[in-house]
N, CA, C and O of each residue as an XYZ file, in Angstrom:
604
protein
N       0.839     -1.191      0.000
C       0.000      0.000      0.000
C       0.879      1.248      0.000
O       1.914      1.279      0.665
N       0.481      2.248     -0.723
C       1.209      3.497     -0.815
C       1.000      4.334      0.453
O      -0.077      4.318      1.048
N       2.033      5.055      0.850
C       1.928      5.959      1.994
C       1.021      7.121      1.600
O       1.236      7.749      0.563
N       0.006      7.414      2.422
C      -0.936      8.484      2.057
C      -0.308      9.877      2.168
O       0.723     10.062      2.815
N      -0.939     10.825      1.539
C      -0.502     12.215      1.588
C      -0.776     12.827      2.958
O       0.048     13.568      3.494
N      -1.935     12.509      3.513
C      -2.320     13.024      4.827
C      -2.224     11.908      5.863
O      -2.715     10.800      5.648
N      -1.583     12.217      6.989
C      -1.383     11.247      8.061
C      -2.257     11.646      9.253
O      -2.022     12.688      9.865
N      -3.265     10.828      9.590
C      -4.025     11.107     10.807
C      -3.183     10.746     12.037
O      -2.448      9.758     12.032
N      -3.301     11.557     13.079
C      -2.577     11.310     14.324
C      -3.579     11.410     15.465
O      -4.201     12.453     15.669
N      -3.727     10.328     16.197
C      -4.650     10.302     17.329
C      -3.974     10.860     18.574
O      -2.798     10.603     18.828
N      -4.732     11.622     19.338
C      -4.229     12.128     20.608
C      -4.349     11.035     21.664
O      -5.404     10.421     21.826
N      -3.260     10.804     22.372
C      -3.254      9.894     23.515
C      -2.759     10.690     24.710
O      -1.593     11.079     24.776
N      -3.650     10.925     25.643
C      -3.327     11.715     26.822
C      -2.172     11.091     27.594
O      -2.089      9.871     27.740
N      -1.280     11.950     28.087
C      -0.110     11.539     28.876
C       0.822     10.594     28.125
O       1.459      9.734     28.735
N       0.903     10.748     26.814
C       1.814      9.932     26.028
C       2.416     10.809     24.930
O       2.404     12.033     25.064
N       2.935     10.236     23.862
C       3.652     10.999     22.832
C       2.797     12.069     22.154
O       3.334     13.050     21.639
N       1.498     11.895     22.147
C       0.627     12.850     21.459
C      -0.311     13.565     22.439
O      -1.440     13.906     22.085
N       0.152     13.785     23.645
C      -0.654     14.492     24.638
C      -0.966     15.918     24.176
O      -2.114     16.359     24.239
N       0.062     16.634     23.713
C      -0.096     18.021     23.275
C      -0.362     18.041     21.778
O       0.529     18.312     20.973
N      -1.603     17.749     21.426
C      -2.008     17.608     20.029
C      -3.402     18.184     19.895
O      -4.275     17.885     20.710
N      -3.629     19.009     18.874
C      -4.973     19.539     18.703
C      -5.032     20.714     17.754
O      -4.251     20.821     16.809
N      -5.992     21.604     18.034
C      -6.235     22.757     17.169
C      -6.189     24.057     17.972
O      -6.351     24.067     19.192
N      -5.965     25.140     17.249
C      -5.979     26.487     17.823
C      -6.418     27.451     16.732
O      -6.395     27.112     15.549
N      -6.812     28.637     17.126
C      -7.217     29.681     16.174
C      -8.175     29.136     15.120
O      -8.004     29.369     13.923
N      -9.170     28.417     15.580
C     -10.156     27.846     14.657
C      -9.738     26.484     14.170
O      -9.937     25.479     14.852
N      -9.150     26.450     12.967
C      -8.815     25.150     12.375
C      -7.323     24.936     12.156
O      -6.931     24.031     11.419
N      -6.478     25.766     12.794
C      -5.039     25.543     12.750
C      -4.720     24.359     13.661
O      -5.428     24.119     14.639
N      -3.654     23.618     13.343
C      -3.324     22.415     14.103
C      -1.938     22.555     14.734
O      -1.085     23.290     14.236
N      -1.730     21.830     15.849
C      -0.424     21.849     16.506
C      -0.099     20.478     17.067
O      -0.975     19.648     17.306
N       1.201     20.273     17.268
C       1.706     19.063     17.901
C       2.983     19.440     18.635
O       3.968     19.836     18.011
N       2.970     19.319     19.955
C       4.138     19.614     20.777
C       4.537     18.345     21.517
O       3.682     17.587     21.976
N       5.854     18.119     21.629
C       6.328     16.899     22.268
C       7.809     17.000     22.591
O       8.502     17.918     22.152
N       8.269     16.040     23.364
C       9.682     15.887     23.694
C      10.252     14.774     22.827
O       9.590     13.767     22.575
N      11.479     14.965     22.378
C      12.163     13.917     21.627
C      13.652     13.983     21.934
O      14.103     14.847     22.685
N      14.392     13.086     21.360
C      15.821     13.025     21.630
C      16.578     12.554     20.399
O      16.006     12.007     19.456
N      17.880     12.784     20.441
C      18.785     12.284     19.414
C      20.120     11.996     20.092
O      20.549     12.739     20.974
N      20.763     10.933     19.682
C      22.087     10.609     20.207
C      23.132     11.360     19.394
O      23.036     11.433     18.169
N      24.140     11.924     20.080
C      25.171     12.692     19.384
C      26.232     11.817     18.735
O      27.071     12.305     17.978
N      26.192     10.522     19.034
C      27.080      9.537     18.420
C      26.268      8.264     18.211
O      25.254      8.068     18.881
N      26.686      7.410     17.308
C      25.948      6.147     17.140
C      25.901      5.352     18.451
O      26.907      5.213     19.146
N      24.717      4.837     18.768
C      24.571      4.017     19.963
C      25.520      2.829     19.846
O      25.611      2.195     18.795
N      26.213      2.542     20.920
C      27.190      1.461     20.909
C      28.615      1.948     20.692
O      29.563      1.182     20.863
N      28.780      3.229     20.312
C      30.126      3.755     20.093
C      30.709      4.356     21.378
O      31.841      4.839     21.378
N      29.951      4.326     22.449
C      30.395      4.823     23.747
C      29.953      3.817     24.812
O      29.051      3.017     24.565
N      30.572      3.848     25.981
C      30.192      2.886     27.029
C      28.713      3.015     27.394
O      28.194      4.125     27.508
N      28.052      1.903     27.573
C      26.615      1.875     27.863
C      26.249      2.773     29.044
O      25.215      3.441     29.013
N      27.066      2.795     30.060
C      26.745      3.587     31.253
C      26.807      5.095     30.990
O      26.354      5.879     31.823
N      27.354      5.507     29.860
C      27.447      6.928     29.522
C      26.318      7.420     28.609
O      26.391      8.542     28.108
N      25.284      6.618     28.382
C      24.251      6.989     27.410
C      23.611      8.339     27.713
O      23.277      9.076     26.785
N      23.432      8.682     28.991
C      22.773      9.945     29.344
C      23.598     11.169     28.955
O      23.056     12.266     28.819
N      24.890     10.986     28.777
C      25.765     12.089     28.364
C      25.729     12.297     26.850
O      26.165     13.336     26.354
N      25.213     11.315     26.119
C      25.229     11.363     24.653
C      23.839     11.500     24.037
O      23.706     11.534     22.814
N      22.819     11.578     24.859
C      21.457     11.730     24.351
C      21.020     13.175     24.561
O      20.953     13.651     25.694
N      20.721     13.872     23.460
C      20.294     15.267     23.491
C      18.776     15.333     23.517
O      18.102     14.675     22.724
N      18.245     16.131     24.431
C      16.797     16.266     24.613
C      16.292     17.565     23.973
O      16.857     18.638     24.186
N      15.224     17.445     23.191
C      14.609     18.589     22.520
C      13.115     18.635     22.815
O      12.469     17.603     23.000
N      12.584     19.847     22.854
C      11.143     20.067     22.862
C      10.802     20.712     21.526
O      11.508     21.608     21.062
N       9.724     20.254     20.915
C       9.310     20.804     19.628
C       7.826     21.099     19.633
O       7.038     20.403     20.273
N       7.459     22.136     18.914
C       6.046     22.390     18.650
C       5.910     22.753     17.180
O       6.411     23.778     16.718
N       5.214     21.877     16.460
C       4.944     22.095     15.041
C       3.545     22.682     14.910
O       2.631     22.300     15.640
N       3.388     23.605     13.981
C       2.064     24.110     13.648
C       1.777     23.818     12.181
O       2.676     23.778     11.341
N       0.490     23.616     11.904
C       0.013     23.233     10.576
C      -1.249     24.022     10.267
O      -1.970     24.435     11.176
N      -1.514     24.229      8.986
C      -2.766     24.876      8.605
C      -3.882     23.835      8.563
O      -3.657     22.663      8.863
N      -5.078     24.267      8.191
C      -6.249     23.378      8.177
C      -6.096     22.223      7.195
O      -6.704     21.169      7.382
N      -5.286     22.409      6.142
C      -5.072     21.353      5.151
C      -3.935     20.413      5.542
O      -3.647     19.461      4.817
N      -3.282     20.669      6.685
C      -2.216     19.803      7.165
C      -0.825     20.193      6.711
O       0.129     19.450      6.946
N      -0.684     21.351      6.058
C       0.632     21.820      5.631
C       1.428     22.327      6.833
O       0.912     23.090      7.649
N       2.672     21.906      6.935
C       3.544     22.368      8.009
C       3.818     23.858      7.831
O       4.214     24.296      6.751
N       3.607     24.628      8.884
C       3.829     26.070      8.827
C       5.099     26.500      9.537
O       5.877     27.298      9.015
N       5.300     25.963     10.739
C       6.395     26.450     11.559
C       6.756     25.403     12.612
O       5.936     24.562     12.980
N       7.994     25.474     13.085
C       8.419     24.648     14.206
C       9.164     25.520     15.190
O      10.117     26.214     14.837
N       8.722     25.473     16.408
C       9.401     26.128     17.515
C      10.132     25.020     18.260
O       9.570     23.944     18.465
N      11.374     25.262     18.669
C      12.107     24.223     19.392
C      12.879     24.815     20.561
O      13.144     26.015     20.624
N      13.227     23.926     21.482
C      14.043     24.295     22.630
C      14.942     23.111     22.949
O      14.469     21.991     23.140
N      16.237     23.370     23.004
C      17.197     22.332     23.363
C      17.349     22.347     24.878
O      17.717     23.367     25.460
N      17.065     21.209     25.517
C      17.068     21.117     26.978
C      18.399     20.635     27.539
O      18.582     20.619     28.756
N      19.331     20.244     26.677
C      20.609     19.703     27.134
C      20.631     18.198     26.976
O      19.713     17.607     26.408
N      21.673     17.593     27.476
C      21.728     16.134     27.432
C      20.815     15.581     28.520
O      20.402     16.309     29.422
N      20.509     14.309     28.433
C      19.670     13.668     29.439
C      20.301     13.820     30.822
O      19.589     13.980     31.813
N      21.615     13.772     30.893
C      22.319     13.920     32.170
C      22.154     15.329     32.744
O      22.201     15.509     33.961
N      21.963     16.319     31.886
C      21.897     17.718     32.321
C      20.480     18.239     32.541
O      20.277     19.138     33.357
N      19.517     17.700     31.843
C      18.199     18.346     31.788
C      17.364     18.098     33.044
O      17.570     17.139     33.788
N      16.430     18.995     33.236
C      15.502     18.969     34.365
C      14.118     18.639     33.807
O      13.543     19.442     33.073
N      13.583     17.478     34.144
C      12.292     17.042     33.604
C      11.155     17.987     33.965
O      10.259     18.203     33.149
N      11.168     18.552     35.161
C      10.116     19.495     35.544
C      10.180     20.762     34.702
O       9.151     21.282     34.271
N      11.388     21.253     34.470
C      11.552     22.434     33.628
C      11.108     22.135     32.198
O      10.484     22.977     31.552
N      11.425     20.947     31.707
C      11.019     20.579     30.349
C       9.490     20.554     30.229
O       8.939     21.063     29.252
N       8.815     19.976     31.198
C       7.343     19.932     31.173
C       6.774     21.343     31.229
O       5.822     21.658     30.515
N       7.348     22.186     32.066
C       6.904     23.582     32.173
C       7.105     24.312     30.846
O       6.217     25.034     30.392
N       8.251     24.129     30.236
C       8.553     24.792     28.961
C       7.606     24.320     27.857
O       7.151     25.126     27.046
N       7.311     23.025     27.824
C       6.387     22.490     26.823
C       4.995     23.106     27.001
O       4.349     23.489     26.025
N       4.549     23.197     28.232
C       3.246     23.812     28.510
C       3.233     25.286     28.126
O       2.219     25.788     27.643
N       4.354     25.990     28.337
C       4.455     27.395     27.928
C       4.350     27.532     26.411
O       3.658     28.416     25.906
N       5.040     26.652     25.691
C       4.994     26.701     24.230
C       3.558     26.563     23.731
O       3.126     27.294     22.839
N       2.828     25.620     24.317
C       1.444     25.389     23.906
C       0.561     26.560     24.319
O      -0.298     26.990     23.550
N       0.766     27.076     25.522
C      -0.087     28.178     25.999
C       0.056     29.425     25.143
O      -0.872     30.230     25.063
N       1.217     29.594     24.498
C       1.425     30.749     23.622
C       0.508     30.731     22.400
O       0.352     31.751     21.728
N      -0.094     29.588     22.110
C      -1.025     29.485     20.979
C      -2.363     30.142     21.284
O      -3.137     30.422     20.369
N      -2.642     30.390     22.553
C      -3.939     30.946     22.943
C      -4.912     29.832     23.244
O      -4.538     28.806     23.813
N      -6.164     30.031     22.862
C      -7.190     29.015     23.105
C      -6.920     27.804     22.227
O      -6.820     27.910     21.004
N      -6.804     26.661     22.868
C      -6.553     25.421     22.149
C      -7.645     24.418     22.469
O      -8.356     24.542     23.466
N      -7.764     23.429     21.610
C      -8.640     22.294     21.869
C      -7.830     21.037     21.574
O      -7.393     20.812     20.445
N      -7.638     20.227     22.602
C      -6.917     18.976     22.398
C      -7.754     18.031     21.550
O      -8.976     17.976     21.690
N      -7.092     17.290     20.673
C      -7.801     16.331     19.832
C      -6.893     15.792     18.742
O      -5.715     16.139     18.661
N      -7.460     14.943     17.913
C      -6.740     14.339     16.795
C      -6.470     15.383     15.716
O      -7.198     16.368     15.592
N      -5.415     15.154     14.938
C      -5.104     16.031     13.810
C      -4.814     15.176     12.576
O      -4.630     13.963     12.669
N      -4.779     15.835     11.430
C      -4.401     15.188     10.170
C      -3.430     16.132      9.467
O      -3.775     17.270      9.149
N      -2.193     15.639      9.225
C      -1.159     16.499      8.660
C      -0.416     15.800      7.527
O      -0.498     14.584      7.354
N       0.303     16.604      6.768
C       1.130     16.088      5.676
C       2.540     15.788      6.189
O       2.967     16.305      7.222
N       3.240     14.950      5.452
C       4.637     14.664      5.769
C       5.434     15.957      5.687
O       5.128     16.833      4.878
N       6.461     16.073      6.530
C       7.308     17.264      6.509
C       8.645     16.925      7.147
O       8.769     15.944      7.880
N       9.631     17.744      6.860
C      10.908     17.627      7.541
C      11.552     18.990      7.636
O      11.389     19.838      6.758
N      12.286     19.186      8.717
C      13.017     20.425      8.955
C      14.368     20.074      9.560
O      14.545     18.991     10.117
N      15.299     20.974      9.450
C      16.623     20.796     10.060
C      16.755     21.742     11.250
O      16.482     22.938     11.151
N      17.178     21.177     12.369
C      17.490     21.944     13.567
C      18.834     21.437     14.057
O      19.006     20.236     14.267
N      19.779     22.332     14.238
C      21.121     21.957     14.691
C      21.721     20.859     13.813
O      22.462     20.003     14.299
N      21.398     20.887     12.519
C      21.921     19.904     11.579
C      21.241     18.545     11.642
O      21.691     17.594     11.003
N      20.161     18.446     12.406
C      19.432     17.185     12.606
C      18.084     17.294     11.901
O      17.425     18.331     11.986
N      17.668     16.236     11.207
C      16.364     16.224     10.541
C      15.291     15.795     11.524
O      15.379     14.735     12.144
N      14.267     16.644     11.655
C      13.092     16.377     12.477
C      11.881     16.335     11.553
O      11.877     16.988     10.510
N      10.864     15.583     11.922
C       9.618     15.594     11.174
C       8.998     14.228     11.023
O       9.425     13.257     11.647
N       7.981     14.169     10.181
C       7.312     12.916      9.820
C       7.929     12.458      8.507
O       7.643     13.012      7.445
N       8.770     11.450      8.592
C       9.599     11.025      7.469
C       9.140      9.647      6.977
O       9.060      8.707      7.768
N       8.839      9.521      5.685
C       8.396      8.227      5.170
C       9.552      7.248      4.992
O      10.674      7.645      4.680
N       9.267      5.985      5.192
C      10.172      4.891      4.852
C       9.432      4.098      3.783
O       8.606      3.239      4.091
N       9.736      4.396      2.532
C       9.013      3.797      1.400
C       9.159      2.275      1.363
O       8.218      1.570      0.997
N      10.334      1.767      1.740
C      10.553      0.317      1.704
C       9.664     -0.430      2.698
O       9.078     -1.460      2.364
N       9.569      0.094      3.913
C       8.751     -0.558      4.943
C       7.304     -0.064      4.948
O       6.450     -0.641      5.621
N       7.032      1.007      4.192
C       5.714      1.630      4.131
C       5.260      2.111      5.505
O       4.123      1.882      5.917
N       6.180      2.786      6.207
C       5.938      3.420      7.502
C       6.179      4.903      7.351
O       6.795      5.356      6.386
N       5.680      5.655      8.322
C       6.063      7.042      8.508
C       6.561      7.137      9.941
O       5.845      6.796     10.883
N       7.800      7.606     10.095
C       8.424      7.683     11.414
C       8.562      9.119     11.872
O       8.861     10.013     11.080
N       8.342      9.330     13.162
C       8.628     10.621     13.773
C      10.128     10.636     14.060
O      10.618      9.880     14.899
N      10.837     11.493     13.362
C      12.285     11.561     13.485
C      12.715     12.815     14.214
O      11.987     13.808     14.195
N      13.865     12.806     14.854
C      14.813     11.695     14.892
C      14.378     10.657     15.921
O      13.419     10.867     16.664
N      15.057      9.594     15.954
C      14.924      8.510     16.935
C      13.761      7.572     16.670
O      13.540      6.645     17.449
N      13.012      7.781     15.599
C      11.863      6.913     15.298
C      11.022      6.658     16.549
O      10.646      5.523     16.843
N      10.735      7.737     17.278
C       9.999      7.637     18.533
C       8.684      6.897     18.355
O       8.347      6.006     19.135
N       7.951      7.274     17.328
C       6.698      6.589     17.006
C       6.607      6.400     15.500
O       7.225      7.134     14.728
N       5.825      5.400     15.095
C       5.658      5.096     13.672
C       4.187      4.953     13.341
O       3.393      4.466     14.145
N       3.842      5.386     12.141
C       2.486      5.253     11.618
C       2.537      4.295     10.439
O       3.501      4.284      9.673
N       1.491      3.494     10.300
C       1.468      2.512      9.216
C       0.026      2.147      8.889
O      -0.921      2.616      9.520
N      -0.103      1.297      7.884
C      -1.413      0.803      7.482
C      -2.126      0.229      8.698
O      -1.495     -0.520      9.444
N      -3.357      0.519      8.941
C      -4.372      1.051      8.026
C      -4.499      2.578      8.015
O      -5.510      3.106      7.552
N      -3.472      3.301      8.527
C      -3.455      4.757      8.482
C      -4.695      5.364      9.136
O      -5.376      6.211      8.558
N      -4.964      4.910     10.343
C      -6.157      5.350     11.063
C      -5.843      6.275     12.249
O      -6.722      6.572     13.058
N      -4.589      6.727     12.347
C      -4.201      7.626     13.424
C      -3.508      6.931     14.584
O      -2.869      7.575     15.416
N      -3.641      5.621     14.630
C      -2.947      4.874     15.667
C      -1.463      4.844     15.355
O      -1.069      4.841     14.189
N      -0.636      4.823     16.398
C       0.804      4.780     16.166
C       1.436      3.719     17.043
O       0.831      3.215     17.989
N       2.667      3.399     16.702
C       3.399      2.315     17.360
C       4.724      2.853     17.864
O       5.358      3.687     17.217
N       5.140      2.362     19.037
C       6.410      2.808     19.625
C       7.445      1.704     19.537
O       8.580      1.885     19.978
């Protein structure tokens, strides 16, 4: 099956899609925490993983047709350095800046952006017929393309 143009994303409270919904009428948003390793996993001692994992907060906005409009990001430091309470507070601040929001499911198009030389976005894998949230393939979308995702 071909990867669709529009990807439905279901909101799951207190999980990867907690901060998902609409604002300003029919504009859409998705805010979340993600990470990327600064070196290939396995190239450093296992006990040092927290020093090599970079934590990011992102908030993507989309128009009513699902076109990516903008991405706001905040680098929280490595896992060893970051403060989880501060990260949660910052994520909530990013969302609150949108004004009146309504949490719920969204439908968006594939997109990618570069931040600090790293590709972020909903990236298709044509061979496996998946769409992965990158970096780190945190979650994946696949057939039947109903908004459910896999970790």
